[in-house]
DOSE-708687 format. One record per residue (C-alpha): residue in one letter; x negated, y, z. Coordinates in steps of 0.2 Angstrom, whole numbers, padded with zeros to 4 digits, always signed. Layout:
N
aXYZ/...
This chain:
234
m-0615+0224+0139/p-0615+0229+0121/r-0603+0241+0113/y-0596+0239+0095/s-0596+0253+0083/p-0579+0259+0077/d-0581+0249+0060/g-0587+0233+0070/t-0603+0232+0060/k-0616+0238+0074/i-0618+0236+0093/a-0626+0247+0105/f-0635+0240+0120/v-0647+0244+0134/s-0665+0236+0133/n-0682+0239+0140/r-0691+0231+0126/s-0700+0247+0122/g-0707+0248+0139/s-0693+0259+0147/q-0674+0257+0148/q-0667+0265+0132/i-0651+0263+0121/w-0654+0252+0105/i-0643+0249+0090/a-0642+0233+0080/g-0631+0224+0068/a-0616+0215+0075/d-0625+0199+0075/g-0640+0207+0084/s-0651+0209+0068/n-0662+0224+0064/p-0663+0232+0081/e-0668+0250+0081/q-0671+0262+0096/l-0658+0276+0097/t-0664+0286+0113/f-0682+0291+0117/l-0680+0297+0135/s-0693+0306+0145/p-0703+0297+0158/g-0694+0295+0174/e-0677+0293+0165/e-0668+0278+0160/a-0652+0274+0150/l-0638+0265+0159/s-0624+0263+0147/g-0617+0270+0131/s-0601+0269+0120/w-0594+0275+0103/s-0579+0285+0101/s-0566+0280+0086/t-0574+0295+0076/g-0592+0288+0078/r-0598+0300+0092/f-0609+0291+0104/v-0610+0295+0123/y-0622+0289+0135/h-0627+0290+0153/v-0645+0294+0159/q-0652+0292+0177/g-0668+0301+0182/i-0678+0308+0196/h-0668+0324+0194/g-0651+0316+0194/a-0639+0309+0181/r-0634+0317+0164/t-0621+0312+0151/l-0626+0315+0134/l-0617+0316+0117/l-0624+0311+0100/e-0615+0316+0085/p-0613+0303+0070/d-0625+0312+0059/g-0638+0312+0073/g-0647+0328+0078/i-0651+0334+0096/p-0640+0326+0109/k-0628+0338+0118/e-0626+0337+0137/i-0608+0335+0143/r-0606+0345+0159/i-0592+0339+0169/p-0586+0352+0182/g-0589+0346+0200/q-0595+0329+0195/d-0614+0329+0193/r-0616+0310+0196/v-0603+0301+0186/h-0605+0284+0178/n-0597+0271+0167/q-0591+0283+0154/w-0579+0276+0141/w-0569+0284+0126/s-0551+0284+0124/r-0545+0276+0108/d-0542+0293+0099/g-0559+0300+0104/r-0551+0315+0113/w-0554+0309+0131/l-0569+0302+0141/y-0565+0291+0156/f-0578+0291+0170/s-0581+0285+0188/f-0586+0295+0203/p-0595+0294+0215/a-0606+0279+0214/f-0600+0270+0230/r-0581+0265+0229/p-0578+0276+0215/d-0562+0283+0208/m-0558+0284+0190/w-0556+0301+0181/k-0555+0307+0163/i-0559+0324+0154/r-0555+0331+0137/i-0569+0332+0125/g-0570+0344+0111/e-0583+0349+0098/q-0594+0358+0111/g-0592+0346+0126/a-0580+0345+0140/i-0564+0355+0140/g-0555+0360+0157/d-0556+0351+0173/p-0556+0332+0176/v-0540+0323+0178/f-0538+0310+0191/v-0533+0292+0185/q-0535+0278+0197/k-0541+0276+0215/n-0555+0263+0219/a-0557+0260+0200/t-0570+0260+0187/r-0574+0255+0168/g-0558+0262+0160/c-0554+0255+0143/e-0539+0258+0133/s-0530+0244+0123/v-0533+0244+0104/d-0516+0253+0101/g-0520+0266+0115/r-0504+0261+0125/f-0512+0253+0140/l-0528+0257+0151/f-0538+0243+0157/y-0549+0245+0172/v-0559+0236+0186/k-0551+0238+0203/d-0561+0236+0219/d-0550+0231+0234/g-0563+0221+0242/q-0563+0209+0227/l-0566+0215+0209/s-0550+0212+0198/l-0546+0217+0180/q-0529+0227+0180/k-0520+0237+0167/a-0507+0251+0167/p-0498+0262+0154/v-0510+0276+0149/h-0497+0289+0153/g-0493+0282+0170/g-0483+0267+0176/t-0484+0250+0186/d-0501+0242+0188/t-0503+0224+0182/v-0516+0212+0187/v-0524+0204+0172/v-0538+0194+0180/k-0538+0191+0198/a-0557+0189+0201/l-0571+0196+0190/s-0590+0193+0192/r-0600+0206+0201/d-0605+0212+0184/a-0587+0217+0181/n-0589+0215+0162/f-0575+0214+0150/e-0570+0218+0132/v-0553+0222+0126/v-0549+0217+0108/d-0533+0217+0098/d-0526+0200+0103/g-0534+0197+0120/v-0548+0201+0132/y-0565+0194+0135/f-0572+0194+0153/i-0583+0185+0165/p-0574+0177+0179/l-0580+0174+0197/w-0585+0156+0199/g-0595+0158+0215/p-0606+0171+0224/d-0620+0170+0212/a-0611+0165+0196/q-0617+0178+0185/y-0635+0173+0188/q-0632+0154+0185/n-0627+0153+0167/p-0611+0163+0168/v-0598+0158+0155/s-0587+0171+0147/e-0568+0167+0144/f-0555+0174+0133/r-0537+0177+0138/d-0524+0178+0124/w-0510+0191+0125/e-0497+0181+0115/d-0497+0166+0126/g-0506+0171+0141/d-0518+0156+0141/t-0536+0157+0145/g-0551+0147+0138/q-0570+0147+0139/c-0580+0154+0125/g-0598+0150+0130/p-0612+0155+0140/s-0616+0173+0143/s-0634+0180+0145/h-0641+0186+0161/v-0638+0204+0156/g-0620+0201+0155/l-0617+0200+0136/l-0601+0192+0132/n-0601+0178+0119/k-0587+0185+0108/s-0583+0168+0100/r-0565+0162+0101/p-0564+0146+0112/e-0562+0129+0103/s-0547+0125+0114/i-0537+0135+0127/l-0539+0127+0144/
């Protein structure tokens, strides 16, 4: 799914429109797409996200394994982030302050970790966050961590960033497990059936203030959330 830039004017997304799977940048409305990465043959981009300071991290899978690369706001040559002991990480996501990178490891039934990121890359050892969890994303104010939990069924949960009680936010997510946290709620694709995400999936919005949920509109087959507010809360 697309990731918004810190100022909300751009989105980053994965596309194979150039013949191979690369990261692209476009306006928030999808206009003026430009290719950001130019990976070598045999490599493909899987995901990417911006930090609050404009640093961009993306995940690459290739014939020689996986890599995590960091691109600075002013461009230049991407730097590889080497995470000690975790050579096949995925689903990287920045903390709101841009100091930590959440990631999942291993690929099957992963646990969620985080590591401090400095000017030159990773600092210190990874810190364990959650078991059987992936896609860690902090709330806009940085107080809560949202993540996908796999206990036989994918659910969206949250917990205080510095530890505390877990809370179920959405009981059943689609197998794409896509969600986007905003200041006043969360967009997500629910589980409607065994093949829901391939049959005109519908994104929903849950409001923090009253807890109500409403449909927003159809999502594309690559799991892009339609970030329009529902006309009425169901």
